[in-house]
N, C-alpha and C positions, 0 to 999 in steps of 0.2 A: 560107402560114400563118405562116412565120418573120417575113415582113415585117410581117404585122399584129401579131404579138407585140412586135416591136421598136418599132412605133409606139406601142403602149400602155405600154411600159416604156422610155422614152428614156434610162435611166441608162447612160452610156457607160463604157468601161474607164477612162478618165481620172478620171471621178467616182468610180468604186469605189476606185481607188488613193488619191485625195485623202481619202475617207472613212476608209480604213484608217489613213493616216498621222495623221489627226486623232484617231482613237481611241488610237493609240499615244501621242501627245503628251498626251492627256488622262490616260491611265493613268500616264505618267511624272510628270505634274504632281501626280497623287494621291499617288504614292509619295513625291515630294519634299515634299509638304505634310505627310504623315504623319510622315516622318523628321524634319522641322523641329519638329513638334509634340512628338514623343517626346524629341528632343534638349533642347528648352527645358524639358520636364516633368521629365526625369531629371538634367539638369546641375546639379551641386553646386559646380562650380568658381567660378561667378559670385559666389556668396554666401560664399565662403571667405575668411577673414582669416588668411592663413598666419602672420604674425608674432605676432598676438594668440593664436593657438592654440598656437604654440610656447612663447611666454612663459607661458601658463596651464598647460600640462603640466609645464614646468620648475618653476614655483612650487609645484606640488603634490607634487613628488618628495621633499623633505626630511621626516624624521621626527624632530622635536625640539620641545621646548617644549609649546605648546598641542596640536599635532597628536598627540604620543605620548600625552598624557593623554586626549584624545578617543578614541584607539585602545583604550587600556586600559579605559575606561569602556564603550565599545561591546562589548568582549569580555566583560566581566562581564555586561552586560545579555543578550547572546546566549547565554551559558552558562546564566544563570538561565532564559531562555525554553526552551532545549533541555531542561534538567532538568525544567521544569514541563510540557513537551510543549505549549508555547504558540506557535503560529505567528505570532500578531500581535506578540508580544514580540520574536521573532527578526527579523521584518521591520523593526520599529523600530530594532533594533540595526544592521541592514544599511544603513538609511537614513543613520545618523550616522557610519558608519565610513569612515576616509580611506584604505582599502586600494588603491583604484584608481591612486593617484598614481604610485608607482614602477613599476607594470606598464605604464602608458601611457608612462612615461619610457623603459623598456626598448624597447618597440616603436617610438617615435619615433626614439630614437638609432640603432637598426638601420636604419630607413627612410632617414634622412639622413646616415648614416655619421659620427655625432657620438660619438667614442670617449670623451670626457670625460664626457659626459652618461650614456653606457652605464655607465661604472664608478660614477658617483654613484648611479644608479638601482639597480644591483645591490647596492651597499652598503646603501642605505636599504631595499631589498626584504628583505635578510637581517635587518635590524634589526626590521622589521615582523613577519616570520615568528617570530622568536625571542621577541619580547615577546608576541605573540598566544598562542603555544603555552604559554609560561611562565604567562601570566596565567590561561589556562583550566585548566592543570594545577593551579595553586594553589587555584583555586576548587573543583574537583572532588575534590581530595585532601582538603581540610579541611571541605567542605560535607557534613553528615551524610546527606543524601539523594542517592543516585547511581543512580537507576532508569535502566534502558535504554529510553528512550522512543523512540516511532516517529520523532520529529523527529531524534534521534541516529542511529538505525540507518539512516535514508534516506541518510545521507552516507557510508556505508562501502562501498558496491558501485556505483562509477560505471561507465558504459557509453557507447557512441558517442552517445547522446542528449545526454549532458553536454557532449561535444565540440561538437555543433551549437549548444547554448544558448550556450556561451562564445564560439564563433566569431561567430555573428550578433549576440550581445549586445555584443561588442567592436566590431563594425561599426557598430551604432547609436550606441554611446558616442562613438566617434571622429568620426563624421559630425556628431553633436550638438555636440561640442567645437569642430569646425572651423567651424561656422556663426556668422556674424555675429549676436551676440546668442544666446548659448548656450541650448539648450532644456533647461531644468532638469528638466522632468518626464521626459524621456528618460534623463537621467543617473541619476535616482532609480529609474526602472524597471529599467535595467540592473544597478543595485546589487542590486536584489531578485532578478532573474532569474538572474544568474551566481553569486550566493550564495557569495562568497569567505569571508565570516565563519564560517558554520556548520561548514564542514570543518575549519578550524583549531581551533575549539572542540572538535570531535569528536576531534581528534588529542590534545588535552590530556586529554579524558575517557578515551581509550583507554590513555594513559600512566599516569593516575591509578589505573585499575582493573587495570592489567597486562595488558591485551588488545592485543597487538601486531597482530592482524588488523584490529581497528577503527582503530588509529592509522594503519597503512600504507594501508588503503583510503581513509580520509578525506584523508590527505596526497596520495595519488594524484589524488583529485578535485580538490584545490586546485591541484596542478601542471597538471592539464588546463585548468582555468579560467584560470590564469595564462598558460600558453603560448599558448592559442588567442586570448585577448584581446589579447595582445602581437602575435601574427601577423596578427590582423584589423587592428590599428593600422598595421602595416608595409604591408599591401596598400592601405588607404584613403589613406595619406599618399603612397604611390607614385602612385595614380591621381589624387591631387590635385596631383601634381607639385611637392611641397615641394623647395625648393633643397638640393642636397647640400652637406655640408661637405667642402671639399677638403683633401687631405693630400699630402705629398710622395710617399707610396707609396699609389697608388690601388687596389692589390690588396687592401688591408685591407677595403674595402667588400664586395668579392666574397666574401672569406673569411668574414666575419661573416654574410653572407646565407646562405651554404651551411651554416654552423653551425645557424643558426635554422631552416632547412628540414629538416635532418637530425633535430634534437631533436623538432620537431613530428611528423615521420613516426614516430619511435621511440615517442613518447607514444601516438600513435593506435593502435599494434598491439595493446596490451593492452585498450584501450577497445573495439576492434572485436570482440576474442575475447569479452569480457564481454557486449557486446550480442548476439552470436550465441547465447551460452548463455541469455540472458534471452529471446531470440526462440524458441529451442527449448522452453523451459519454458512460454512463453505458448501455443505450439501444442499442447503436451501438455495443459495446463489446459483449453483450449477443446474438445479431443476428449473429455476426461474429463467435462466438463459436458454435451457432447452425448450421451455414453453414459447418464448419470444421467437426463437428460430422456426418452430413449428407453426406459428400462427401468423403474426404480423409481417415477419420478414419474408414470407413466401406469398403474401396477399398482393394481388395485382390491382393497382388503382386503374380505373378506366379513363379517368380524366386527369386533372392536374393535382392529384393528391400526392402527398409524400410523407413517408415515416421518418421522423427525426430521431435517429438512434442515439445521438450524443445527448439528447434531452430525456432519455428514458431513465427513470428512477426506481430502483428496487430497494424497498425499506424492509429490513428484517427486524423483528421483535420476538424474542423467544417466549414472551409472556402473552403474546397475542397482538393483533392489530397490524399485521405485516401487510404490505401492499406493493403492487407493481403498476407503475404509472407509465403509459405509452402516449407519446406526443405525436400527433399528425397535423400537418398544415396543408392548405389548399382548398379548392372548391368542393371537392367530393367528400361526402360523409359516408363512413362505413355503415352498412345496413345493420339494423338491430339484430337481425337473425344470425348474422355473422358474429357479432359480438357475443350473443348468447352461446353459439357453438364453441367460441373460445373459452367461455366460462366453464362449459361442460368438459372441455379438454383439460382446462386447468385442474379440475377435480380428479383427473386421472393420475396426477402427480401426488404422492403420498404427503409431501411437505407443503403443498400449496392449497390444500383443501380449504383452510380458514383464511386464505390471502384475498384481499380485495383487488380486483383487476379494474384499473381506471383507464379509460380512453379519453385523452384530451384532444379535441378536434377543432380545426378552423371552420368557420361558417362559409356559406356559399356567397360568392360575390363575382360580378361580371368583370371586375378589374383585373386585367392582365399585369398592369403596373404593380398592384399590391402583391400579386403572386411572386413576381420577379424581385420585388423589394425584400420580401421574406427570405427568399432563397439567398440573396446576396448578403443579407444581415446574418443569416444562419451561418453561411460559410465564413464570414469575417469574425463571428463571435464564438464559434464552437471551440477554438483553441483556448478560449478564456473561461470556459465553464468548468471550473475546478471544484466547486462546492454548491451546496443547496442555495446559499444566498445569491450567488451569481446567476444560477438558473432563474430564481424568482425575479431578479432585477432585469434579466434579459427579456423575460416574457412580459413584464410590466411595460418595458420600453417598446416592444413589439405592439402590444395592445394600444399604447398611446399613439404610436405612429400610424397604426392601421385606422384608428379613429379619425385622425387628421385627414388621411387619404380618403376615408370614406365620406367625410364631410365635404371635401373638395371635388369628389368624383361627379362628373357631368353625366347625367342620364340622356345621352345624346339622342337615342332613338325616340324617346318621349318628347324631348324638347323640339326635335325637328318636326315631329308630327303636329305639335301644338302651333309651332310657327307657321306651318303650311295652312293650317285651319285659320289662323288670324291675319295672315297677309296673303291675299289672293294673287298679287303680282310676283310672289317669290318663285324663282324657277329652281334654285338649288342652294344648299347651305353646307358649309364645311366647318370643322372645328379642330383646333390644335392648341397645345400650350406653348407660349413663347417666353423664353428665359431672357430677361433684360438686366442690365446693371448700369448705375451711374458712378461706378468705381468706388462706391462706399459700401454699397449692399447689392445683393442679388435678389431679384424678384421673379415670380412665375405669374404670367398674365394669360388668362383664357381668351383666345381670339376666335371669333366667328367670321367666316368669310362667306358672303352671300352673292348670289348672282340673280339679277332681276330679269323678268321677261323682256324681250327686245323692244316691244311696243310700249313700254312703260316710259312715261314722261320724266325728264330729268328732275322737275320739281317734286313729283310723286316719289321718285327714288330717294331724293334728300329727305323728305318728311318721313317715308316709311323706314328708312335706315335709322333715323333718330328714334322713331317709335320702337323699333325692334331693339335698339340698344337699351332703351329705358326699361322695356319689357323684360329682357334677359337679366338685367341687373336686379329688378324686383323678384323675378321668378327664381333666380339662383341665389338671391341674397349675397351678392358679390359685386361691389362697386368697381372692381378691377376689369370687368368684362368689357371687351371692345369688339365693335363690329365693323368690318371693312367691306 
């Protein structure tokens, strides 16, 4: 049987060994081809012009003459853009600003151990920072409008994400600088992404209004951008093997490299802490939104109740005292047992256990006019609810108007019953508001229309109508009441 099998499968041991070796060679050849392909694809040394790159960076370091005036103008433009909350204007200012020069100079001088260039870069960097902050300070100090726009506030709380933007932006910038035929679009893009100009303007704004928290936060963001752009420059130039400047004491190169590394690590620590706090707040907000979706958003009001999602306020405080405030309007009150079940459901979320769940509700009222008024007011005002103060002002305005409506509301059912009891000749009574104007002002007058019994004498009708009119004015405490 074995002999027959061998005759049908004549593949010998030698052939099997040869096949295995061939497969191994093919695989090694595939790996080699892939490695060569990736090497050719990712290699940037071939197209690098070291001398031209070095000269271009050195040429951009000085801040004098035309460059300093361009810097001042770009700072003014950026300050106006931040003040007007215009992203487009801020981007335009970043495109014309020459802030990158000294920072790249610092990175290059550390990478190639050029102490003279490092001193010149640091000197011009200091000039750049002082002129920028001074220009922004003078603008915000004397400009009459100093609103805290979202563009300004966005530069006061940096975190680890700003570190990543600066680091990879610096990478892209230096690689573009080193390429033969500099990629201008990359340089413009990095100028926008790393955003060196807006933080300096925000520092000037913080000093102008006396808010040191804004000034220090924005300055910290600028320092993050500066250090990690310089650090990326050092790494890229090292990878490109730029020639070192030789000195009698070679230990200087190692000394400066250690200082740069230490400073970078020290700057990262507060950024990591800030990022952790932002991450914690994000997790809290996500659980709070999940709670809202699982509770009040699926709750079905039986009558004329309504949940106002735009007035919902989620307040996060990592030290305690967080709260979720839900606002409802209309006649229907949410039962206490439902609210209790929502609180139990809240405690199932790990980050909401210590959070206070507040339910703000409108009271019961028979006025359909009031309910429609609230709806119309809500629809007209919801686009303006941008911050806490506007929410408070809107709610106060609603309460004031509701109080006026409540005071003017006619309890028609009760009034008609009392009128029937006091005037035996009364057959029917109707009520409506009439809007009148004398072309100088508009007034709303409550009109009662009465029908007397057919057998009532005209004299009695006249007397009873006058008595009913006087009684309604006294009963409703409104001299505008008219009876027809």
